[in-house]
N, C-alpha and C positions, 0 to 999 in steps of 0.2 A: 340785598348782599345774600340769603336764605338762598337762591336760585342760583349763583354763583355757590353755593356749596356745595347745592341738589347737583350739578353738571360736571362738575370738578370729580363729584363720588361715582357718579354715572358712570363718567371715563377711568375712572379709575377701575372700574368691574367689571366696563368693554375690553383693557384692555388684559385684563389677566383674565377672562375668556378667553380674547387669542388665543393668549400663553397658555393657558390649556388645552384647544383645541389642537394646536401647533406641537403644540408635544403630543398629540394624542397621535398624528396624523404624519410621522415622523420617526416614530412606533410600529405602526401599519403593514400587513404584512404584504395588505392590498391583495388580499389569496383571491377575492370576486372583486368579481371590476365590468361594469354593464356601460353600452354605450348610448349617454342623457345629455339633454342643451342643456348647456349652465350659463349664466348672466355674468356676461362683463363688466367688470366696475358694478359703479354704482350705479349704472345707465342699463335703460329695457334693451342692449342689443345684448343675447343671443353667440354660440358655441356646438356646436357639436360636440366633443369627446370626451375620452375613457372614464371615466367617478369609478373611484372605491368605492363597494355595496357597504363596506362600512365605518369605513369615517368620512368617506363622502369627497373623497380629498381628485382632485383631477389629478387622472394618471398617467396620460398621453391622449392625443391624437387618435381615433379612426386613420385606417387607411382604406383611397379607393372603393374599395370589395366591399370592407366591414362596412360603410357610409352610405354606402347603393344600398346594401344589405339589411342596414337600419331603416333606412330610408322608404323600402318599400313598405 
């Protein structure tokens, strides 16, 4: 039973942290952005996206020209 309580407590903490992060990202102006590799889901696949330097939110997709410049 103790393990079950610990799991429940950790899941609750995770939920609170995710909620706080979501609020911070929603209120961020995303004024500084960079092209970065981001992990997709829980797997090991990555994708190139525009990411906010302040809050780490994914804010868009780079154009073909931006992508070519990033890869050089």
